[in-house]
GUDO-424129 format. One line per 8 residues: number of its first residue (from 0); their letters; for each residue z, y, x of N, C-alpha, C. Coordinates in steps of 0.05 Angstrom, whole numbers. Last residue first. Layout:
REM residues N
NUM = A = Z Y X Z Y X Z Y X ~ ... $
***
This chain:
REM residues 353
352 = IPTTYSGE = 1690 2488 1258 1704 2467 1240 1683 2464 1217 ~ 1693 2520 1318 1679 2495 1306 1691 2478 1286 ~ 1692 2578 1320 1714 2563 1311 1694 2539 1295 ~ 1690 2627 1371 1677 2607 1358 1696 2587 1348 ~ 1692 2696 1392 1706 2673 1387 1685 2652 1373 ~ 1694 2761 1417 1673 2741 1413 1692 2712 1410 ~ 1716 2809 1432 1717 2799 1401 1698 2774 1398 ~ 1710 2816 1485 1698 2834 1466 1695 2825 1441 $
344 = RGPDQGKR = 1733 2746 1495 1723 2774 1506 1704 2788 1483 ~ 1753 2696 1478 1757 2725 1460 1743 2751 1471 ~ 1771 2675 1547 1768 2673 1515 1768 2695 1498 ~ 1733 2715 1597 1755 2709 1582 1750 2702 1557 ~ 1676 2692 1639 1684 2707 1611 1713 2690 1601 ~ 1657 2665 1683 1667 2688 1689 1678 2699 1661 ~ 1612 2628 1637 1622 2636 1669 1633 2662 1671 ~ 1591 2626 1588 1622 2619 1591 1630 2631 1621 $
336 = WATSTNTY = 1537 2631 1593 1548 2646 1575 1582 2645 1578 ~ 1521 2589 1629 1514 2614 1640 1538 2632 1620 ~ 1534 2548 1599 1553 2551 1621 1551 2581 1633 ~ 1496 2549 1557 1523 2554 1545 1544 2558 1573 ~ 1451 2551 1588 1457 2572 1576 1485 2573 1570 ~ 1431 2530 1648 1444 2519 1628 1458 2543 1613 ~ 1393 2552 1679 1383 2528 1666 1405 2519 1646 ~ 1381 2618 1694 1401 2599 1683 1388 2575 1669 $
328 = IKGRKRAK = 1364 2663 1745 1353 2643 1731 1374 2623 1721 ~ 1353 2730 1753 1368 2708 1754 1362 2689 1734 ~ 1335 2785 1746 1330 2772 1770 1345 2742 1774 ~ 1353 2808 1701 1373 2814 1728 1361 2798 1746 ~ 1313 2789 1668 1316 2820 1679 1335 2826 1700 ~ 1330 2739 1664 1308 2742 1682 1308 2771 1685 ~ 1378 2745 1632 1385 2735 1658 1359 2742 1677 ~ 1358 2763 1589 1374 2780 1601 1380 2770 1628 $
320 = EEVAGGFI = 1333 2711 1574 1313 2738 1578 1332 2764 1594 ~ 1375 2679 1564 1357 2674 1590 1341 2697 1594 ~ 1399 2700 1517 1417 2700 1546 1397 2696 1569 ~ 1355 2697 1480 1365 2722 1489 1384 2722 1519 ~ 1353 2641 1478 1330 2651 1489 1338 2684 1500 ~ 1408 2624 1456 1397 2618 1482 1373 2635 1499 ~ 1418 2633 1407 1426 2654 1424 1411 2654 1449 ~ 1403 2587 1380 1404 2616 1366 1401 2633 1385 $
312 = DRFWRMSI = 1403 2546 1418 1383 2546 1401 1380 2574 1384 ~ 1461 2552 1434 1437 2548 1453 1410 2557 1437 ~ 1487 2548 1390 1486 2575 1405 1468 2576 1423 ~ 1477 2493 1378 1473 2518 1361 1467 2543 1377 ~ 1505 2468 1421 1472 2465 1417 1458 2490 1399 ~ 1558 2482 1408 1546 2491 1434 1512 2490 1431 ~ 1564 2451 1365 1564 2483 1362 1552 2495 1386 ~ 1559 2402 1384 1536 2410 1362 1536 2440 1362 $
304 = GANDTSLI = 1607 2392 1404 1585 2396 1420 1558 2410 1407 ~ 1634 2401 1347 1639 2406 1377 1619 2411 1395 ~ 1644 2387 1281 1628 2408 1297 1650 2406 1325 ~ 1680 2362 1251 1651 2355 1249 1629 2368 1265 ~ 1738 2329 1272 1722 2353 1267 1696 2347 1268 ~ 1783 2278 1259 1756 2284 1270 1755 2318 1257 ~ 1820 2219 1278 1821 2244 1269 1802 2263 1279 ~ 1821 2151 1274 1807 2177 1280 1813 2198 1262 $
296 = VTYLGDFP = 1837 2091 1293 1847 2111 1271 1836 2136 1287 ~ 1815 2027 1308 1813 2051 1312 1820 2071 1291 ~ 1853 1965 1307 1839 1984 1291 1837 2010 1300 ~ 1854 1893 1320 1864 1924 1326 1842 1942 1309 ~ 1838 1840 1318 1866 1846 1312 1876 1877 1316 ~ 1790 1840 1373 1799 1833 1347 1830 1836 1341 ~ 1760 1909 1388 1776 1877 1401 1791 1870 1373 ~ 1727 1944 1366 1715 1919 1373 1729 1895 1381 $
288 = SFCNLART = 1768 1963 1303 1765 1968 1335 1742 1940 1343 ~ 1751 1986 1242 1757 1960 1261 1754 1965 1291 ~ 1774 2052 1218 1757 2022 1221 1769 2007 1241 ~ 1794 2104 1185 1807 2080 1196 1782 2061 1203 ~ 1813 2174 1190 1791 2152 1187 1800 2133 1200 ~ 1859 2215 1161 1850 2201 1181 1831 2187 1170 ~ 1885 2239 1116 1871 2260 1138 1857 2244 1158 ~ 1902 2207 1084 1878 2217 1073 1867 2234 1094 $
280 = DCIPERSI = 1927 2146 1117 1931 2176 1109 1911 2188 1103 ~ 1949 2091 1135 1933 2098 1108 1945 2128 1104 ~ 1925 2063 1190 1945 2087 1183 1935 2099 1158 ~ 1913 1992 1205 1906 2020 1190 1930 2041 1187 ~ 1950 1967 1258 1943 1965 1229 1933 1992 1224 ~ 1954 1968 1308 1951 1945 1299 1947 1944 1271 ~ 1910 2025 1338 1933 2010 1321 1932 1984 1316 ~ 1889 2076 1378 1891 2047 1375 1913 2035 1364 $
272 = YCIRGCSG = 1862 2139 1362 1885 2122 1367 1883 2089 1360 ~ 1826 2198 1374 1826 2169 1368 1853 2154 1377 ~ 1801 2252 1357 1825 2244 1370 1830 2217 1359 ~ 1738 2284 1363 1759 2267 1353 1775 2261 1371 ~ 1685 2328 1351 1703 2320 1365 1727 2307 1354 ~ 1609 2317 1350 1637 2314 1334 1652 2317 1358 ~ 1578 2309 1389 1568 2329 1372 1592 2336 1357 ~ 1629 2294 1432 1603 2296 1427 1592 2313 1411 $
264 = LTIAADGA = 1691 2279 1457 1677 2298 1449 1644 2293 1451 ~ 1751 2242 1445 1725 2236 1450 1705 2262 1440 ~ 1811 2229 1472 1795 2247 1458 1768 2242 1463 ~ 1855 2173 1460 1833 2185 1474 1822 2207 1454 ~ 1908 2119 1464 1891 2147 1451 1876 2157 1469 ~ 1944 2066 1451 1929 2074 1469 1918 2101 1452 ~ 1969 2028 1415 1987 2055 1430 1967 2069 1443 ~ 1937 1968 1434 1951 1984 1416 1976 2003 1428 $
256 = NIAGSGAT = 1881 1982 1481 1905 1968 1472 1923 1985 1450 ~ 1844 2016 1498 1837 1986 1483 1858 1973 1475 ~ 1819 2068 1528 1838 2064 1505 1827 2039 1490 ~ 1778 2076 1561 1798 2058 1575 1821 2055 1549 ~ 1728 2098 1548 1753 2112 1565 1775 2097 1572 ~ 1705 2058 1522 1696 2061 1548 1715 2082 1561 ~ 1736 2061 1476 1742 2038 1487 1727 2046 1520 ~ 1710 2113 1452 1745 2110 1463 1751 2084 1478 $
248 = AAVTDLCG = 1661 2102 1453 1667 2122 1476 1700 2114 1477 ~ 1659 2064 1409 1652 2054 1437 1659 2075 1459 ~ 1679 2096 1368 1695 2075 1379 1687 2064 1404 ~ 1634 2135 1366 1664 2146 1372 1679 2120 1381 ~ 1595 2103 1348 1596 2117 1378 1623 2123 1386 ~ 1606 2034 1325 1598 2064 1321 1601 2082 1349 ~ 1570 1979 1356 1594 1995 1349 1586 2027 1343 ~ 1541 1917 1370 1547 1942 1381 1572 1953 1360 $
240 = ATVPTGEK = 1511 1868 1368 1517 1881 1345 1525 1911 1353 ~ 1470 1850 1419 1499 1851 1404 1497 1869 1383 ~ 1413 1814 1443 1422 1844 1435 1444 1838 1412 ~ 1384 1781 1497 1401 1781 1478 1409 1810 1470 ~ 1316 1775 1515 1342 1788 1522 1363 1791 1499 ~ 1268 1760 1494 1286 1744 1500 1313 1750 1505 ~ 1224 1799 1539 1228 1782 1516 1252 1764 1520 ~ 1256 1850 1575 1244 1827 1576 1247 1812 1551 $
232 = LGTIGAAE = 1226 1920 1563 1245 1900 1562 1234 1870 1560 ~ 1184 1948 1550 1187 1944 1578 1210 1923 1581 ~ 1174 1968 1492 1194 1979 1513 1196 1970 1538 ~ 1126 1936 1478 1132 1968 1475 1147 1977 1491 ~ 1136 1881 1494 1110 1899 1502 1110 1928 1499 ~ 1184 1875 1466 1186 1874 1497 1157 1891 1508 ~ 1170 1877 1414 1187 1897 1422 1190 1901 1453 ~ 1142 1829 1414 1126 1858 1404 1144 1879 1418 $
224 = KTVYGVVD = 1175 1793 1425 1152 1798 1440 1138 1821 1435 ~ 1243 1811 1416 1219 1800 1407 1199 1807 1428 ~ 1309 1802 1437 1287 1820 1439 1254 1804 1434 ~ 1348 1768 1391 1334 1771 1422 1312 1787 1416 ~ 1412 1787 1352 1384 1766 1359 1378 1771 1383 ~ 1464 1787 1349 1448 1789 1326 1421 1778 1331 ~ 1522 1763 1380 1493 1770 1389 1476 1763 1359 ~ 1576 1802 1379 1560 1779 1364 1533 1784 1374 $
216 = TSSYINPL = 1611 1845 1393 1603 1832 1408 1586 1804 1402 ~ 1629 1865 1334 1616 1884 1355 1599 1864 1380 ~ 1611 1823 1279 1630 1827 1300 1614 1845 1324 ~ 1564 1842 1226 1571 1826 1254 1596 1844 1266 ~ 1545 1836 1162 1568 1849 1181 1568 1828 1204 ~ 1482 1838 1136 1503 1824 1143 1523 1838 1161 ~ 1466 1897 1090 1461 1876 1114 1477 1862 1124 ~ 1452 1906 1020 1473 1911 1046 1465 1887 1068 $
208 = LDPPIQSK = 1423 1904 981 1419 1923 998 1432 1930 1026 ~ 1442 1867 949 1418 1856 966 1411 1876 987 ~ 1471 1893 912 1480 1876 937 1460 1873 958 ~ 1464 1962 890 1450 1937 893 1462 1913 916 ~ 1520 1988 864 1504 1990 888 1493 1959 888 ~ 1558 2002 830 1534 1998 825 1511 2001 844 ~ 1613 2008 838 1593 2031 849 1570 2030 838 ~ 1634 1963 822 1640 1982 806 1620 2012 814 $
200 = QIITDSWQ = 1608 1931 862 1602 1927 833 1612 1948 818 ~ 1636 1944 908 1599 1942 904 1593 1944 876 ~ 1684 1943 899 1670 1970 902 1644 1968 900 ~ 1686 1885 892 1698 1901 877 1684 1929 876 ~ 1669 1862 942 1656 1861 917 1660 1877 896 ~ 1663 1895 1000 1678 1890 975 1667 1886 955 ~ 1644 1861 1060 1635 1878 1038 1650 1877 1019 ~ 1695 1845 1110 1670 1841 1096 1664 1860 1072 $
192 = GTKIDAML = 1746 1863 1132 1722 1865 1148 1695 1863 1135 ~ 1789 1847 1110 1779 1824 1114 1750 1834 1134 ~ 1815 1904 1106 1831 1880 1116 1818 1857 1128 ~ 1779 1931 1085 1794 1941 1117 1807 1920 1125 ~ 1720 1921 1062 1750 1917 1060 1762 1916 1091 ~ 1667 1970 1055 1679 1947 1063 1709 1943 1061 ~ 1653 2020 1033 1643 1994 1019 1649 1968 1033 ~ 1657 2065 1064 1673 2058 1039 1663 2037 1022 $
184 = TLGARPRN = 1631 2061 1114 1613 2061 1092 1630 2065 1066 ~ 1668 2048 1157 1664 2076 1145 1643 2082 1130 ~ 1664 1997 1170 1686 2000 1161 1690 2035 1153 ~ 1617 1989 1191 1619 1977 1159 1641 1995 1155 ~ 1627 1999 1246 1612 2021 1229 1615 2012 1199 ~ 1658 1954 1256 1667 1979 1257 1654 2004 1240 ~ 1619 1916 1256 1642 1913 1234 1655 1943 1238 ~ 1545 1932 1247 1568 1919 1259 1595 1928 1245 $
176 = ISFVGTLR = 1490 1904 1209 1511 1924 1214 1535 1916 1229 ~ 1423 1885 1207 1453 1879 1213 1464 1908 1210 ~ 1365 1844 1207 1376 1865 1195 1410 1860 1199 ~ 1320 1832 1265 1346 1822 1245 1361 1848 1233 ~ 1282 1841 1299 1270 1834 1271 1293 1825 1256 ~ 1295 1865 1352 1295 1834 1348 1289 1823 1316 ~ 1285 1920 1359 1285 1901 1378 1283 1873 1374 ~ 1291 1940 1303 1260 1941 1317 1265 1925 1347 $
168 = HIIFGSPM = 1339 1925 1296 1320 1911 1282 1295 1916 1294 ~ 1365 1959 1326 1369 1930 1332 1347 1912 1317 ~ 1351 2004 1302 1340 2003 1331 1343 1969 1336 ~ 1379 2003 1248 1353 2007 1250 1341 2004 1279 ~ 1432 1995 1276 1421 1976 1256 1390 1978 1255 ~ 1439 2047 1293 1442 2024 1308 1429 1999 1297 ~ 1435 2077 1242 1420 2080 1263 1419 2053 1284 ~ 1447 2032 1183 1455 2053 1203 1436 2054 1227 $
160 = LFKHARRV = 1409 2016 1125 1416 2014 1155 1429 2037 1165 ~ 1399 1975 1069 1403 2003 1083 1412 1999 1107 ~ 1333 1939 1054 1362 1942 1067 1364 1975 1070 ~ 1295 1947 1019 1298 1915 1026 1332 1919 1036 ~ 1270 1988 971 1282 1983 997 1290 1953 998 ~ 1245 1994 921 1226 1989 941 1240 1980 970 ~ 1286 2014 897 1277 1992 884 1258 1978 905 ~ 1293 2062 916 1318 2039 922 1302 2015 911 $
152 = LEPHNDIL = 1250 2091 905 1258 2082 933 1272 2060 938 ~ 1261 2099 851 1238 2083 857 1235 2072 888 ~ 1303 2131 851 1310 2104 843 1285 2086 851 ~ 1324 2184 876 1300 2168 887 1304 2142 875 ~ 1373 2197 850 1351 2215 851 1324 2200 864 ~ 1413 2155 844 1407 2174 823 1384 2192 826 ~ 1404 2131 894 1401 2111 873 1395 2131 846 ~ 1417 2165 930 1390 2162 929 1388 2144 905 $
144 = WRLNSLSF = 1471 2174 914 1452 2200 911 1425 2195 912 ~ 1493 2127 932 1489 2133 898 1466 2158 899 ~ 1484 2136 987 1474 2112 972 1468 2118 939 ~ 1527 2177 991 1494 2180 994 1477 2160 987 ~ 1574 2153 979 1562 2175 961 1536 2177 963 ~ 1572 2111 1025 1572 2104 994 1561 2127 974 ~ 1577 2127 1073 1549 2124 1064 1550 2119 1035 ~ 1622 2185 1099 1616 2161 1087 1591 2152 1072 $
136 = TGKALRNA = 1610 2239 1113 1619 2221 1133 1618 2191 1118 ~ 1587 2264 1059 1574 2260 1085 1584 2236 1105 ~ 1647 2266 1018 1619 2272 1023 1608 2269 1054 ~ 1695 2221 1004 1688 2245 1015 1656 2247 1018 ~ 1758 2187 994 1728 2192 986 1718 2221 989 ~ 1788 2161 1057 1785 2177 1029 1758 2179 1016 ~ 1802 2092 1073 1797 2120 1079 1788 2136 1050 ~ 1824 2043 1059 1837 2056 1079 1830 2082 1086 $
128 = TVSFILEE = 1789 2008 1027 1781 2016 1055 1805 2033 1074 ~ 1830 1996 985 1809 1976 996 1802 1985 1025 ~ 1854 2047 972 1868 2021 976 1850 1998 992 ~ 1811 2085 967 1830 2087 989 1843 2059 993 ~ 1786 2060 922 1775 2065 946 1796 2064 968 ~ 1831 2067 881 1822 2039 889 1806 2039 915 ~ 1838 2124 885 1858 2102 893 1858 2082 903 ~ 1788 2144 863 1798 2150 892 1821 2130 899 $
120 = GVHEMLWR = 1739 2105 825 1769 2116 829 1776 2120 859 ~ 1693 2086 792 1706 2073 809 1738 2085 819 ~ 1680 2132 757 1673 2099 755 1691 2078 773 ~ 1704 2178 773 1709 2168 746 1700 2138 745 ~ 1693 2182 828 1722 2181 821 1725 2170 792 ~ 1640 2174 827 1651 2156 839 1683 2158 825 ~ 1621 2224 805 1618 2197 786 1632 2177 797 ~ 1639 2261 843 1650 2262 816 1649 2234 800 $
112 = IQEGARLD = 1601 2241 883 1631 2242 887 1648 2241 863 ~ 1557 2260 856 1563 2227 862 1589 2224 872 ~ 1553 2314 866 1558 2300 839 1571 2273 839 ~ 1554 2318 922 1578 2329 902 1582 2314 877 ~ 1519 2305 961 1527 2286 945 1555 2292 928 ~ 1502 2338 999 1487 2339 979 1502 2323 952 ~ 1515 2349 1055 1535 2357 1037 1522 2353 1006 ~ 1517 2324 1123 1504 2326 1097 1521 2329 1075 $
104 = HHGIANYL = 1534 2303 1164 1535 2330 1163 1524 2340 1135 ~ 1513 2252 1174 1542 2258 1166 1545 2286 1160 ~ 1446 2248 1140 1468 2250 1167 1490 2256 1153 ~ 1396 2202 1119 1415 2226 1109 1442 2227 1134 ~ 1333 2194 1145 1363 2181 1142 1382 2210 1136 ~ 1275 2199 1097 1294 2209 1122 1323 2201 1123 ~ 1254 2136 1070 1267 2164 1065 1273 2175 1091 ~ 1240 2086 1088 1227 2099 1061 1235 2128 1056 $
96 = PEGKEDVL = 1223 2058 1151 1242 2077 1137 1224 2086 1109 ~ 1212 1989 1160 1199 2014 1158 1218 2036 1141 ~ 1226 1938 1156 1245 1957 1174 1230 1982 1177 ~ 1198 1907 1123 1186 1911 1153 1203 1924 1167 ~ 1220 1914 1076 1220 1888 1088 1209 1888 1120 ~ 1251 1983 1086 1231 1965 1071 1233 1934 1088 ~ 1308 2021 1087 1284 2012 1100 1272 1990 1081 ~ 1342 2082 1088 1329 2057 1070 1304 2045 1083 $
88 = TVANTCSV = 1402 2103 1125 1369 2097 1126 1365 2072 1111 ~ 1453 2146 1136 1443 2124 1118 1415 2120 1116 ~ 1490 2155 1197 1463 2167 1176 1453 2143 1165 ~ 1528 2171 1247 1532 2160 1217 1508 2177 1206 ~ 1511 2150 1316 1524 2161 1300 1516 2149 1267 ~ 1523 2087 1354 1506 2102 1334 1521 2124 1320 ~ 1502 2034 1401 1518 2048 1387 1503 2068 1370 ~ 1483 1972 1424 1472 1993 1416 1496 2005 1397 $
80 = SIAAIRSA = 1469 1929 1481 1488 1938 1454 1478 1965 1449 ~ 1441 1869 1512 1438 1900 1500 1454 1904 1481 ~ 1446 1833 1575 1449 1837 1544 1447 1869 1543 ~ 1423 1832 1627 1434 1806 1610 1439 1808 1581 ~ 1369 1853 1663 1386 1863 1640 1395 1836 1628 ~ 1331 1837 1699 1360 1837 1710 1380 1843 1683 ~ 1284 1851 1681 1290 1820 1681 1318 1816 1694 ~ 1278 1901 1690 1289 1896 1663 1293 1867 1662 $
72 = DIKQPGFC = 1299 1940 1741 1287 1912 1740 1295 1903 1708 ~ 1287 2004 1748 1311 1985 1741 1292 1964 1732 ~ 1263 2053 1772 1258 2031 1783 1275 2011 1774 ~ 1260 2105 1755 1287 2095 1766 1284 2072 1773 ~ 1202 2112 1735 1217 2126 1753 1239 2116 1763 ~ 1211 2056 1699 1191 2066 1712 1200 2085 1738 ~ 1254 2038 1675 1241 2018 1684 1216 2031 1702 ~ 1276 2095 1652 1291 2070 1668 1274 2051 1683 $
64 = TKLNRVVA = 1227 2111 1623 1240 2129 1645 1259 2109 1664 ~ 1226 2070 1587 1203 2071 1601 1215 2092 1628 ~ 1272 2082 1558 1274 2056 1578 1251 2058 1599 ~ 1261 2130 1535 1285 2126 1551 1282 2107 1571 ~ 1220 2120 1506 1217 2138 1522 1238 2135 1544 ~ 1245 2088 1466 1225 2074 1478 1220 2095 1504 ~ 1282 2124 1447 1293 2097 1458 1270 2088 1476 ~ 1251 2156 1417 1267 2171 1439 1273 2147 1459 $
56 = DWWRLPNQ = 1228 2125 1381 1209 2140 1400 1228 2148 1424 ~ 1269 2116 1347 1256 2090 1363 1238 2103 1382 ~ 1283 2164 1331 1306 2148 1341 1286 2128 1367 ~ 1238 2180 1302 1244 2197 1326 1267 2183 1340 ~ 1238 2145 1255 1224 2137 1275 1223 2160 1304 ~ 1281 2169 1230 1292 2149 1240 1268 2137 1260 ~ 1294 2239 1227 1274 2225 1221 1277 2196 1240 ~ 1352 2264 1188 1338 2254 1216 1316 2242 1207 $
48 = ETRGERPH = 1387 2320 1156 1370 2292 1161 1361 2286 1184 ~ 1428 2353 1116 1420 2349 1145 1409 2317 1139 ~ 1438 2410 1068 1427 2380 1076 1421 2378 1103 ~ 1454 2453 1062 1471 2434 1060 1466 2408 1061 ~ 1392 2482 1048 1424 2488 1054 1437 2463 1042 ~ 1341 2439 1060 1352 2463 1043 1379 2464 1053 ~ 1321 2405 1106 1303 2414 1083 1314 2437 1067 ~ 1336 2405 1169 1347 2414 1141 1333 2422 1118 $
40 = IMPYEQYA = 1341 2358 1214 1321 2365 1198 1339 2381 1170 ~ 1349 2358 1287 1360 2352 1260 1341 2368 1238 ~ 1305 2337 1340 1319 2358 1322 1330 2346 1298 ~ 1326 2302 1399 1309 2308 1382 1323 2324 1357 ~ 1324 2288 1473 1331 2303 1448 1314 2301 1422 ~ 1339 2232 1511 1315 2247 1496 1330 2263 1474 ~ 1353 2208 1575 1365 2224 1545 1336 2234 1535 ~ 1374 2152 1616 1349 2171 1606 1363 2187 1583 $
32 = HGVMRGGT = 1399 2116 1677 1404 2135 1654 1380 2153 1645 ~ 1423 2072 1721 1407 2082 1710 1412 2099 1680 ~ 1476 2053 1742 1449 2054 1761 1427 2063 1745 ~ 1542 2063 1733 1518 2073 1723 1492 2067 1740 ~ 1581 2007 1743 1575 2029 1761 1549 2033 1742 ~ 1615 1963 1727 1615 1992 1712 1606 2010 1722 ~ 1600 1914 1754 1623 1926 1761 1627 1958 1747 ~ 1555 1900 1729 1574 1884 1721 1605 1895 1735 $
24 = DYVACKAG = 1518 1965 1724 1520 1935 1731 1543 1921 1723 ~ 1487 1990 1670 1507 1993 1681 1505 1964 1699 ~ 1436 2041 1638 1448 2018 1653 1471 2016 1674 ~ 1432 2078 1579 1445 2076 1607 1447 2047 1612 ~ 1403 2119 1537 1400 2097 1548 1413 2094 1575 ~ 1409 2167 1481 1417 2157 1508 1412 2129 1512 ~ 1385 2213 1438 1383 2185 1445 1390 2180 1473 ~ 1409 2270 1399 1392 2256 1418 1397 2227 1420 $
16 = TTGIDIGL = 1438 2288 1356 1417 2302 1368 1401 2295 1389 ~ 1472 2242 1339 1467 2262 1321 1442 2273 1330 ~ 1450 2186 1377 1471 2204 1369 1459 2225 1351 ~ 1447 2119 1395 1433 2141 1378 1447 2162 1366 ~ 1449 2089 1453 1463 2109 1436 1445 2124 1419 ~ 1452 2031 1490 1433 2049 1474 1451 2059 1455 ~ 1460 1999 1547 1475 2008 1530 1451 2030 1512 ~ 1456 1943 1589 1442 1959 1576 1458 1973 1547 $
8 = LLRSSEVS = 1474 1907 1650 1478 1914 1621 1466 1940 1612 ~ 1456 1864 1698 1457 1890 1693 1458 1885 1663 ~ 1464 1821 1752 1458 1826 1726 1473 1857 1723 ~ 1481 1808 1808 1451 1821 1802 1448 1824 1771 ~ 1525 1788 1808 1525 1815 1813 1498 1829 1808 ~ 1515 1736 1784 1532 1756 1773 1527 1783 1777 ~ 1481 1715 1827 1472 1716 1800 1486 1737 1785 ~ 1491 1753 1887 1493 1733 1867 1481 1740 1845 $
0 = M = 1451 1772 1944 1458 1782 1919 1464 1753 1896 $
***
């Protein structure tokens, strides 16, 4: 076996409802995979949070599955990359979370949106970021909510991180954010890929909270001795900045050149288009592609796969009980529900919007 053919690549994805780890050979064949689900937290109506420590626990469990029962040799892993969903996390100097991560389905920041309209302006934000001012999807309003409602935590905070940045810090000790993900914070300039001093100043965001921005393929750091001992990874394995999950999925589908398009389905559903320029339309999301000189333009609905999880969690027990009484066993509630059913049968529809 040649050195090149013996090398493996590890991908880690921190999603809205679970974390995945997948190991590939250099030919693109998946040789190991593990998934751990975790709950979304809804402290009150309109709020959606996640516990960052559950992300790390899921990653550790996944890696132990890959290195244990699946017998992946950690010393063969040449590099690690991390993708993630959108969730705003405040951490201290040691990278410990100070508050639950605020997820992209969260709608608490209505007052902060109005404040940003008055003190920063929708037109300025759109002209700099090529993205609209809105709750949930973007980090800016959630950071303002934390400043307004938990100033003591903001004073203690060292950085704000996305889920990928949280895991990368756990692995390497380095604080970071990748450029595609920074593009969807409403704080980065869509032309330069760097933090916008104008928006940061007008929004009154403490500049020291912002982590350094890295290109997706930049090596941010290396697996530390401590992280190696916890995860089973080899100390010194390089870790790249990674990408936001939708952009990574789009690239993985083969949409990598200008004019390519792909549909990606996860917790959310998205149509993604690769462009040489941002498309300045308030219906679209614009961020950098992992490939130089290109952008990923996204049309999105916030509910796709997550709707099926909702159905499973709410109705799954009843479906399985009905199956049990018939002497049948269904291991996949959503498949069992759909099988043999015409759309809209008996007036049943779902509108995941």
